[in-house]
N, CA, C, O and CB atoms as a CASP TS submission, in Angstrom:
PFRMAT TS
TARGET T0000
AUTHOR 0000-0000-0000
METHOD Language model
MODEL 1
PARENT N/A
ATOM      1  N   MET     1     129.829  88.073 101.761  1.00  0.00           N
ATOM      2  CA  MET     1     131.400  87.518 102.142  1.00  0.00           C
ATOM      3  C   MET     1     131.978  86.473 101.378  1.00  0.00           C
ATOM      4  O   MET     1     133.164  86.207 101.185  1.00  0.00           O
ATOM      5  CB  MET     1     131.501  86.940 103.541  1.00  0.00           C
ATOM      6  N   ASN     2     130.927  85.918 100.970  1.00  0.00           N
ATOM      7  CA  ASN     2     131.177  84.515  99.628  1.00  0.00           C
ATOM      8  C   ASN     2     131.426  84.369  99.058  1.00  0.00           C
ATOM      9  O   ASN     2     132.194  83.452  98.769  1.00  0.00           O
ATOM     10  CB  ASN     2     130.832  83.908  98.990  1.00  0.00           C
ATOM     11  N   ILE     3     130.672  85.703  97.982  1.00  0.00           N
ATOM     12  CA  ILE     3     130.739  86.283  96.173  1.00  0.00           C
ATOM     13  C   ILE     3     131.617  87.216  96.501  1.00  0.00           C
ATOM     14  O   ILE     3     132.057  87.906  95.582  1.00  0.00           O
ATOM     15  CB  ILE     3     129.207  87.048  95.228  1.00  0.00           C
ATOM     16  N   GLN     4     132.103  87.474  97.932  1.00  0.00           N
ATOM     17  CA  GLN     4     133.299  88.460  97.526  1.00  0.00           C
ATOM     18  C   GLN     4     134.860  87.964  96.774  1.00  0.00           C
ATOM     19  O   GLN     4     135.632  88.192  95.842  1.00  0.00           O
ATOM     20  CB  GLN     4     133.683  89.134  98.946  1.00  0.00           C
ATOM     21  N   GLY     5     134.554  86.885  98.315  1.00  0.00           N
ATOM     22  CA  GLY     5     135.687  85.646  97.795  1.00  0.00           C
ATOM     23  C   GLY     5     135.247  84.670  96.681  1.00  0.00           C
ATOM     24  O   GLY     5     136.089  83.782  96.820  1.00  0.00           O
ATOM     25  N   LYS     6     134.827  84.466  96.144  1.00  0.00           N
ATOM     26  CA  LYS     6     134.693  83.468  94.748  1.00  0.00           C
ATOM     27  C   LYS     6     135.764  84.689  93.173  1.00  0.00           C
ATOM     28  O   LYS     6     136.609  84.521  92.294  1.00  0.00           O
ATOM     29  CB  LYS     6     132.127  83.235  94.280  1.00  0.00           C
ATOM     30  N   LEU     7     134.519  86.302  94.025  1.00  0.00           N
ATOM     31  CA  LEU     7     135.188  86.686  93.095  1.00  0.00           C
ATOM     32  C   LEU     7     137.257  87.511  92.625  1.00  0.00           C
ATOM     33  O   LEU     7     138.059  87.683  91.707  1.00  0.00           O
ATOM     34  CB  LEU     7     134.108  87.396  92.964  1.00  0.00           C
ATOM     35  N   VAL     8     136.996  87.744  94.366  1.00  0.00           N
ATOM     36  CA  VAL     8     138.821  87.409  94.760  1.00  0.00           C
ATOM     37  C   VAL     8     140.080  86.351  93.280  1.00  0.00           C
ATOM     38  O   VAL     8     140.925  86.676  92.446  1.00  0.00           O
ATOM     39  CB  VAL     8     138.644  85.927  96.664  1.00  0.00           C
ATOM     40  N   THR     9     139.043  84.315  94.047  1.00  0.00           N
ATOM     41  CA  THR     9     139.138  83.838  93.492  1.00  0.00           C
ATOM     42  C   THR     9     139.763  84.287  91.890  1.00  0.00           C
ATOM     43  O   THR     9     140.920  84.362  91.476  1.00  0.00           O
ATOM     44  CB  THR     9     138.262  83.437  93.845  1.00  0.00           C
ATOM     45  N   ASP    10     138.714  84.486  91.366  1.00  0.00           N
ATOM     46  CA  ASP    10     138.158  84.153  89.945  1.00  0.00           C
ATOM     47  C   ASP    10     139.408  85.200  89.631  1.00  0.00           C
ATOM     48  O   ASP    10     140.118  84.834  88.694  1.00  0.00           O
ATOM     49  CB  ASP    10     136.237  84.534  89.404  1.00  0.00           C
ATOM     50  N   ASP    11     139.798  86.484  90.290  1.00  0.00           N
ATOM     51  CA  ASP    11     140.529  87.875  89.856  1.00  0.00           C
ATOM     52  C   ASP    11     141.690  86.517  89.486  1.00  0.00           C
ATOM     53  O   ASP    11     142.102  85.998  88.449  1.00  0.00           O
ATOM     54  CB  ASP    11     140.959  89.535  91.330  1.00  0.00           C
ATOM     55  N   LEU    12     141.879  86.350  90.683  1.00  0.00           N
ATOM     56  CA  LEU    12     143.265  86.001  90.872  1.00  0.00           C
ATOM     57  C   LEU    12     143.620  83.983  89.903  1.00  0.00           C
ATOM     58  O   LEU    12     144.742  83.478  89.938  1.00  0.00           O
ATOM     59  CB  LEU    12     143.439  86.071  93.061  1.00  0.00           C
ATOM     60  N   MET    13     143.118  83.689  89.613  1.00  0.00           N
ATOM     61  CA  MET    13     142.492  82.936  88.434  1.00  0.00           C
ATOM     62  C   MET    13     143.607  83.191  87.455  1.00  0.00           C
ATOM     63  O   MET    13     144.794  82.953  87.231  1.00  0.00           O
ATOM     64  CB  MET    13     140.928  83.493  87.897  1.00  0.00           C
ATOM     65  N   LEU    14     142.100  84.070  86.815  1.00  0.00           N
ATOM     66  CA  LEU    14     142.242  84.854  85.709  1.00  0.00           C
ATOM     67  C   LEU    14     144.220  85.411  85.289  1.00  0.00           C
ATOM     68  O   LEU    14     145.007  85.166  84.375  1.00  0.00           O
ATOM     69  CB  LEU    14     141.086  86.238  86.163  1.00  0.00           C
ATOM     70  N   THR    15     144.264  86.292  86.671  1.00  0.00           N
ATOM     71  CA  THR    15     145.474  86.589  86.286  1.00  0.00           C
ATOM     72  C   THR    15     146.785  86.529  86.670  1.00  0.00           C
ATOM     73  O   THR    15     147.629  87.408  86.495  1.00  0.00           O
ATOM     74  CB  THR    15     145.399  87.356  86.129  1.00  0.00           C
ATOM     75  N   LEU    16     147.040  84.671  87.595  1.00  0.00           N
ATOM     76  CA  LEU    16     147.359  83.958  87.512  1.00  0.00           C
ATOM     77  C   LEU    16     148.013  83.647  85.539  1.00  0.00           C
ATOM     78  O   LEU    16     149.043  83.785  84.878  1.00  0.00           O
ATOM     79  CB  LEU    16     146.382  83.387  88.317  1.00  0.00           C
ATOM     80  N   VAL    17     146.343  83.094  85.337  1.00  0.00           N
ATOM     81  CA  VAL    17     146.735  82.423  83.697  1.00  0.00           C
ATOM     82  C   VAL    17     147.115  83.413  82.869  1.00  0.00           C
ATOM     83  O   VAL    17     147.908  83.139  81.967  1.00  0.00           O
ATOM     84  CB  VAL    17     145.481  81.681  82.840  1.00  0.00           C
ATOM     85  N   PHE    18     146.529  84.990  83.051  1.00  0.00           N
ATOM     86  CA  PHE    18     146.855  85.926  81.861  1.00  0.00           C
ATOM     87  C   PHE    18     148.271  86.507  82.459  1.00  0.00           C
ATOM     88  O   PHE    18     148.651  87.560  81.947  1.00  0.00           O
ATOM     89  CB  PHE    18     145.546  87.238  81.524  1.00  0.00           C
ATOM     90  N   GLY    19     149.051  85.962  83.437  1.00  0.00           N
ATOM     91  CA  GLY    19     150.274  85.868  83.757  1.00  0.00           C
ATOM     92  C   GLY    19     150.865  84.549  83.095  1.00  0.00           C
ATOM     93  O   GLY    19     151.465  84.536  82.020  1.00  0.00           O
ATOM     94  N   ALA    20     150.757  84.088  83.429  1.00  0.00           N
ATOM     95  CA  ALA    20     151.317  82.812  82.636  1.00  0.00           C
ATOM     96  C   ALA    20     152.267  83.251  81.349  1.00  0.00           C
ATOM     97  O   ALA    20     153.473  83.470  81.235  1.00  0.00           O
ATOM     98  CB  ALA    20     149.962  81.871  82.031  1.00  0.00           C
ATOM     99  N   LEU    21     150.861  83.278  80.205  1.00  0.00           N
ATOM    100  CA  LEU    21     150.771  83.175  79.548  1.00  0.00           C
ATOM    101  C   LEU    21     151.210  84.846  78.694  1.00  0.00           C
ATOM    102  O   LEU    21     151.067  85.328  77.571  1.00  0.00           O
ATOM    103  CB  LEU    21     149.791  82.427  79.699  1.00  0.00           C
ATOM    104  N   LEU    22     151.797  85.274  80.013  1.00  0.00           N
ATOM    105  CA  LEU    22     152.804  86.758  79.482  1.00  0.00           C
ATOM    106  C   LEU    22     154.566  85.822  79.259  1.00  0.00           C
ATOM    107  O   LEU    22     154.983  85.311  78.220  1.00  0.00           O
ATOM    108  CB  LEU    22     152.906  88.522  81.375  1.00  0.00           C
ATOM    109  N   VAL    23     155.206  85.870  80.507  1.00  0.00           N
ATOM    110  CA  VAL    23     155.534  85.073  80.740  1.00  0.00           C
ATOM    111  C   VAL    23     156.042  83.738  79.560  1.00  0.00           C
ATOM    112  O   VAL    23     157.147  83.245  79.337  1.00  0.00           O
ATOM    113  CB  VAL    23     154.716  85.048  81.529  1.00  0.00           C
ATOM    114  N   GLY    24     155.552  83.641  79.352  1.00  0.00           N
ATOM    115  CA  GLY    24     155.446  82.380  78.159  1.00  0.00           C
ATOM    116  C   GLY    24     155.581  82.260  76.635  1.00  0.00           C
ATOM    117  O   GLY    24     156.107  81.423  75.902  1.00  0.00           O
ATOM    118  N   ALA    25     154.916  83.398  76.430  1.00  0.00           N
ATOM    119  CA  ALA    25     155.181  85.061  75.436  1.00  0.00           C
ATOM    120  C   ALA    25     156.548  85.334  75.315  1.00  0.00           C
ATOM    121  O   ALA    25     157.212  85.123  74.300  1.00  0.00           O
ATOM    122  CB  ALA    25     154.553  86.631  76.219  1.00  0.00           C
ATOM    123  N   LEU    26     157.075  85.941  76.668  1.00  0.00           N
ATOM    124  CA  LEU    26     158.537  86.534  76.605  1.00  0.00           C
ATOM    125  C   LEU    26     158.972  85.597  76.492  1.00  0.00           C
ATOM    126  O   LEU    26     159.043  85.306  75.298  1.00  0.00           O
ATOM    127  CB  LEU    26     159.206  87.296  77.580  1.00  0.00           C
ATOM    128  N   ILE    27     159.349  84.871  77.117  1.00  0.00           N
ATOM    129  CA  ILE    27     160.089  83.486  77.346  1.00  0.00           C
ATOM    130  C   ILE    27     160.001  82.365  75.857  1.00  0.00           C
ATOM    131  O   ILE    27     160.229  81.156  75.898  1.00  0.00           O
ATOM    132  CB  ILE    27     159.206  82.674  78.835  1.00  0.00           C
ATOM    133  N   PHE    28     159.710  82.958  74.925  1.00  0.00           N
ATOM    134  CA  PHE    28     159.745  82.359  73.639  1.00  0.00           C
ATOM    135  C   PHE    28     159.808  83.617  72.488  1.00  0.00           C
ATOM    136  O   PHE    28     160.491  83.657  71.464  1.00  0.00           O
ATOM    137  CB  PHE    28     158.386  81.362  73.483  1.00  0.00           C
ATOM    138  N   GLY    29     158.961  84.517  72.962  1.00  0.00           N
ATOM    139  CA  GLY    29     159.591  85.895  71.775  1.00  0.00           C
ATOM    140  C   GLY    29     161.360  86.075  72.448  1.00  0.00           C
ATOM    141  O   GLY    29     161.810  86.867  71.620  1.00  0.00           O
ATOM    142  N   PHE    30     162.263  85.852  73.215  1.00  0.00           N
ATOM    143  CA  PHE    30     162.982  85.866  73.413  1.00  0.00           C
ATOM    144  C   PHE    30     164.061  84.619  72.801  1.00  0.00           C
ATOM    145  O   PHE    30     165.254  84.881  72.645  1.00  0.00           O
ATOM    146  CB  PHE    30     162.669  86.167  74.388  1.00  0.00           C
ATOM    147  N   MET    31     163.657  83.628  72.568  1.00  0.00           N
ATOM    148  CA  MET    31     164.510  82.636  72.386  1.00  0.00           C
ATOM    149  C   MET    31     164.826  82.632  71.149  1.00  0.00           C
ATOM    150  O   MET    31     165.896  82.409  70.583  1.00  0.00           O
ATOM    151  CB  MET    31     164.109  81.493  72.771  1.00  0.00           C
ATOM    152  N   ALA    32     162.647  83.200  70.344  1.00  0.00           N
ATOM    153  CA  ALA    32     162.891  83.416  68.767  1.00  0.00           C
ATOM    154  C   ALA    32     164.294  84.664  68.594  1.00  0.00           C
ATOM    155  O   ALA    32     164.986  84.896  67.603  1.00  0.00           O
ATOM    156  CB  ALA    32     161.146  84.128  67.962  1.00  0.00           C
ATOM    157  N   TRP    33     164.318  85.042  69.431  1.00  0.00           N
ATOM    158  CA  TRP    33     165.276  86.232  69.138  1.00  0.00           C
ATOM    159  C   TRP    33     166.612  86.518  68.875  1.00  0.00           C
ATOM    160  O   TRP    33     167.218  87.197  68.047  1.00  0.00           O
ATOM    161  CB  TRP    33     165.232  86.835  69.882  1.00  0.00           C
ATOM    162  N   LEU    34     166.973  85.615  70.070  1.00  0.00           N
ATOM    163  CA  LEU    34     168.384  84.958  69.984  1.00  0.00           C
ATOM    164  C   LEU    34     168.124  84.047  68.873  1.00  0.00           C
ATOM    165  O   LEU    34     169.029  84.181  68.049  1.00  0.00           O
ATOM    166  CB  LEU    34     168.946  84.150  71.385  1.00  0.00           C
ATOM    167  N   SER    35     167.373  83.285  68.551  1.00  0.00           N
ATOM    168  CA  SER    35     167.837  82.369  67.627  1.00  0.00           C
ATOM    169  C   SER    35     168.374  83.149  66.183  1.00  0.00           C
ATOM    170  O   SER    35     169.115  82.657  65.332  1.00  0.00           O
ATOM    171  CB  SER    35     166.620  81.327  67.386  1.00  0.00           C
ATOM    172  N   TYR    36     167.738  84.570  66.188  1.00  0.00           N
ATOM    173  CA  TYR    36     166.891  84.758  65.359  1.00  0.00           C
ATOM    174  C   TYR    36     169.475  85.893  65.189  1.00  0.00           C
ATOM    175  O   TYR    36     170.275  85.889  64.253  1.00  0.00           O
ATOM    176  CB  TYR    36     164.483  85.582  65.823  1.00  0.00           C
ATOM    177  N   THR    37     169.533  86.282  66.088  1.00  0.00           N
ATOM    178  CA  THR    37     170.832  86.738  65.823  1.00  0.00           C
ATOM    179  C   THR    37     171.763  86.114  65.544  1.00  0.00           C
ATOM    180  O   THR    37     172.614  86.250  64.665  1.00  0.00           O
ATOM    181  CB  THR    37     171.237  87.267  66.544  1.00  0.00           C
ATOM    182  N   ASP    38     171.532  85.030  66.708  1.00  0.00           N
ATOM    183  CA  ASP    38     172.823  84.318  66.338  1.00  0.00           C
ATOM    184  C   ASP    38     173.156  84.042  64.671  1.00  0.00           C
ATOM    185  O   ASP    38     174.173  84.295  64.025  1.00  0.00           O
ATOM    186  CB  ASP    38     172.744  82.880  67.099  1.00  0.00           C
ATOM    187  N   ARG    39     172.103  83.534  64.337  1.00  0.00           N
ATOM    188  CA  ARG    39     171.993  83.330  62.382  1.00  0.00           C
ATOM    189  C   ARG    39     172.409  84.169  62.121  1.00  0.00           C
ATOM    190  O   ARG    39     173.305  84.075  61.282  1.00  0.00           O
ATOM    191  CB  ARG    39     170.719  83.250  61.418  1.00  0.00           C
ATOM    192  N   LYS    40     172.052  85.565  62.652  1.00  0.00           N
ATOM    193  CA  LYS    40     172.798  86.102  61.684  1.00  0.00           C
ATOM    194  C   LYS    40     174.323  86.746  62.184  1.00  0.00           C
ATOM    195  O   LYS    40     174.687  87.752  61.575  1.00  0.00           O
ATOM    196  CB  LYS    40     171.879  87.136  61.061  1.00  0.00           C
ATOM    197  N   ARG    41     175.066  86.305  63.074  1.00  0.00           N
ATOM    198  CA  ARG    41     175.853  86.620  63.345  1.00  0.00           C
ATOM    199  C   ARG    41     176.752  85.573  62.685  1.00  0.00           C
ATOM    200  O   ARG    41     177.672  86.046  62.018  1.00  0.00           O
ATOM    201  CB  ARG    41     175.770  86.920  64.501  1.00  0.00           C
ATOM    202  N   ASN    42     176.657  84.163  62.747  1.00  0.00           N
ATOM    203  CA  ASN    42     177.269  83.247  61.994  1.00  0.00           C
ATOM    204  C   ASN    42     177.114  83.113  60.430  1.00  0.00           C
ATOM    205  O   ASN    42     178.026  82.524  59.849  1.00  0.00           O
ATOM    206  CB  ASN    42     176.924  82.175  62.542  1.00  0.00           C
ATOM    207  N   ALA    43     175.567  83.819  59.338  1.00  0.00           N
ATOM    208  CA  ALA    43     176.441  83.558  58.768  1.00  0.00           C
ATOM    209  C   ALA    43     176.674  83.359  57.817  1.00  0.00           C
ATOM    210  O   ALA    43     176.175  82.659  56.936  1.00  0.00           O
ATOM    211  CB  ALA    43     176.734  83.110  59.024  1.00  0.00           C
ATOM    212  N   LYS    44     177.581  84.049  57.903  1.00  0.00           N
ATOM    213  CA  LYS    44     178.486  84.630  56.697  1.00  0.00           C
ATOM    214  C   LYS    44     179.777  82.973  57.163  1.00  0.00           C
ATOM    215  O   LYS    44     180.164  82.090  56.398  1.00  0.00           O
ATOM    216  CB  LYS    44     179.308  87.010  57.071  1.00  0.00           C
ATOM    217  N   ARG    45     180.125  83.194  58.855  1.00  0.00           N
ATOM    218  CA  ARG    45     181.102  82.224  59.547  1.00  0.00           C
ATOM    219  C   ARG    45     181.036  80.537  58.866  1.00  0.00           C
ATOM    220  O   ARG    45     181.986  79.845  58.500  1.00  0.00           O
ATOM    221  CB  ARG    45     180.626  82.223  61.305  1.00  0.00           C
ATOM    222  N   HIS    46     179.435  80.180  58.860  1.00  0.00           N
ATOM    223  CA  HIS    46     178.893  79.372  58.592  1.00  0.00           C
ATOM    224  C   HIS    46     179.008  78.898  57.133  1.00  0.00           C
ATOM    225  O   HIS    46     179.597  77.888  56.750  1.00  0.00           O
ATOM    226  CB  HIS    46     177.912  79.648  59.024  1.00  0.00           C
ATOM    227  N   SER    47     178.264  79.911  56.290  1.00  0.00           N
ATOM    228  CA  SER    47     179.089  79.237  54.596  1.00  0.00           C
ATOM    229  C   SER    47     180.248  78.929  54.356  1.00  0.00           C
ATOM    230  O   SER    47     180.595  77.970  53.666  1.00  0.00           O
ATOM    231  CB  SER    47     179.140  80.050  53.456  1.00  0.00           C
ATOM    232  N   MET    48     181.346  80.139  55.200  1.00  0.00           N
ATOM    233  CA  MET    48     182.672  80.522  54.935  1.00  0.00           C
ATOM    234  C   MET    48     182.865  78.245  55.250  1.00  0.00           C
ATOM    235  O   MET    48     182.999  77.465  54.308  1.00  0.00           O
ATOM    236  CB  MET    48     183.603  82.243  56.416  1.00  0.00           C
ATOM    237  N   THR    49     182.822  77.920  56.370  1.00  0.00           N
ATOM    238  CA  THR    49     182.788  76.755  57.230  1.00  0.00           C
ATOM    239  C   THR    49     182.131  75.716  55.824  1.00  0.00           C
ATOM    240  O   THR    49     182.887  75.324  54.934  1.00  0.00           O
ATOM    241  CB  THR    49     181.648  77.012  58.904  1.00  0.00           C
ATOM    242  N   LYS    50     180.670  75.396  55.842  1.00  0.00           N
ATOM    243  CA  LYS    50     180.438  74.552  54.687  1.00  0.00           C
ATOM    244  C   LYS    50     181.286  74.618  53.534  1.00  0.00           C
ATOM    245  O   LYS    50     181.506  73.666  52.786  1.00  0.00           O
ATOM    246  CB  LYS    50     179.236  74.763  54.245  1.00  0.00           C
ATOM    247  N   GLY    51     181.900  76.129  53.378  1.00  0.00           N
ATOM    248  CA  GLY    51     182.700  75.691  51.301  1.00  0.00           C
ATOM    249  C   GLY    51     183.621  75.190  52.040  1.00  0.00           C
ATOM    250  O   GLY    51     183.498  73.970  52.148  1.00  0.00           O
ATOM    251  N   ALA    52     184.966  75.864  52.895  1.00  0.00           N
ATOM    252  CA  ALA    52     185.616  74.350  52.998  1.00  0.00           C
ATOM    253  C   ALA    52     185.532  73.241  53.171  1.00  0.00           C
ATOM    254  O   ALA    52     185.932  72.221  52.609  1.00  0.00           O
ATOM    255  CB  ALA    52     186.116  74.160  53.458  1.00  0.00           C
ATOM    256  N   ASP    53     184.750  73.579  54.338  1.00  0.00           N
ATOM    257  CA  ASP    53     185.031  71.096  54.471  1.00  0.00           C
ATOM    258  C   ASP    53     183.709  70.920  53.009  1.00  0.00           C
ATOM    259  O   ASP    53     183.227  69.803  53.194  1.00  0.00           O
ATOM    260  CB  ASP    53     183.776  69.644  57.276  1.00  0.00           C
ATOM    261  N   ARG    54     183.312  71.286  52.282  1.00  0.00           N
ATOM    262  CA  ARG    54     183.138  70.711  51.231  1.00  0.00           C
ATOM    263  C   ARG    54     184.371  70.646  50.126  1.00  0.00           C
ATOM    264  O   ARG    54     184.267  69.751  49.288  1.00  0.00           O
ATOM    265  CB  ARG    54     182.042  71.287  50.810  1.00  0.00           C
ATOM    266  N   ILE    55     185.366  71.390  50.059  1.00  0.00           N
ATOM    267  CA  ILE    55     187.025  71.614  49.342  1.00  0.00           C
ATOM    268  C   ILE    55     187.749  70.974  50.154  1.00  0.00           C
ATOM    269  O   ILE    55     188.676  70.490  49.504  1.00  0.00           O
ATOM    270  CB  ILE    55     187.737  73.176  49.210  1.00  0.00           C
ATOM    271  N   THR    56     187.868  70.590  51.694  1.00  0.00           N
ATOM    272  CA  THR    56     188.225  69.553  51.897  1.00  0.00           C
ATOM    273  C   THR    56     188.153  68.068  51.549  1.00  0.00           C
ATOM    274  O   THR    56     189.036  67.219  51.428  1.00  0.00           O
ATOM    275  CB  THR    56     188.081  69.703  52.553  1.00  0.00           C
ATOM    276  N   GLN    57     186.524  68.007  51.399  1.00  0.00           N
ATOM    277  CA  GLN    57     186.712  66.817  51.409  1.00  0.00           C
ATOM    278  C   GLN    57     186.293  66.310  50.393  1.00  0.00           C
ATOM    279  O   GLN    57     185.482  65.384  50.414  1.00  0.00           O
ATOM    280  CB  GLN    57     186.338  66.307  52.311  1.00  0.00           C
ATOM    281  N   LEU    58     186.930  67.000  48.959  1.00  0.00           N
ATOM    282  CA  LEU    58     186.474  66.608  47.448  1.00  0.00           C
ATOM    283  C   LEU    58     188.026  66.436  48.022  1.00  0.00           C
ATOM    284  O   LEU    58     188.032  65.842  49.100  1.00  0.00           O
ATOM    285  CB  LEU    58     185.657  67.691  45.880  1.00  0.00           C
ATOM    286  N   LYS    59     189.430  66.848  47.513  1.00  0.00           N
ATOM    287  CA  LYS    59     190.108  66.812  48.356  1.00  0.00           C
ATOM    288  C   LYS    59     190.867  65.236  48.917  1.00  0.00           C
ATOM    289  O   LYS    59     191.850  64.579  48.572  1.00  0.00           O
ATOM    290  CB  LYS    59     189.319  67.492  49.139  1.00  0.00           C
ATOM    291  N   ARG    60     189.890  65.117  49.858  1.00  0.00           N
ATOM    292  CA  ARG    60     190.730  63.998  50.772  1.00  0.00           C
ATOM    293  C   ARG    60     190.321  62.421  49.140  1.00  0.00           C
ATOM    294  O   ARG    60     191.105  61.555  48.751  1.00  0.00           O
ATOM    295  CB  ARG    60     189.523  63.634  53.212  1.00  0.00           C
ATOM    296  N   LYS    61     188.961  62.675  48.685  1.00  0.00           N
ATOM    297  CA  LYS    61     188.107  62.170  48.391  1.00  0.00           C
ATOM    298  C   LYS    61     189.276  61.691  46.582  1.00  0.00           C
ATOM    299  O   LYS    61     189.477  60.650  45.956  1.00  0.00           O
ATOM    300  CB  LYS    61     186.541  63.242  48.620  1.00  0.00           C
ATOM    301  N   ARG    62     189.815  63.456  46.396  1.00  0.00           N
ATOM    302  CA  ARG    62     191.254  63.222  45.096  1.00  0.00           C
ATOM    303  C   ARG    62     192.142  62.259  45.129  1.00  0.00           C
ATOM    304  O   ARG    62     192.369  61.254  44.456  1.00  0.00           O
ATOM    305  CB  ARG    62     192.326  64.311  45.025  1.00  0.00           C
ATOM    306  N   LYS    63     192.773  62.958  46.397  1.00  0.00           N
ATOM    307  CA  LYS    63     193.795  61.656  46.742  1.00  0.00           C
ATOM    308  C   LYS    63     193.330  60.123  47.096  1.00  0.00           C
ATOM    309  O   LYS    63     194.097  59.187  47.322  1.00  0.00           O
ATOM    310  CB  LYS    63     194.586  62.050  48.012  1.00  0.00           C
ATOM    311  N   LYS    64     192.569  60.102  47.094  1.00  0.00           N
ATOM    312  CA  LYS    64     192.226  58.475  48.001  1.00  0.00           C
ATOM    313  C   LYS    64     191.628  57.981  46.313  1.00  0.00           C
ATOM    314  O   LYS    64     191.182  56.849  46.123  1.00  0.00           O
ATOM    315  CB  LYS    64     190.494  58.471  49.899  1.00  0.00           C
TER
END
């Protein structure tokens, strides 16, 4: 009984450790995928606003 109980606790610990690793990997992958899709979707708009901001800053500098 004692040996079997020890095996069960070891299995439980291994399951918990692997489960935690799996959940961590899933969360990490999901966050990476979100940032990737967000960057892909906003790439054109970001570059455009960056260029527009630079132009407006240059115009403001010229006026002063």
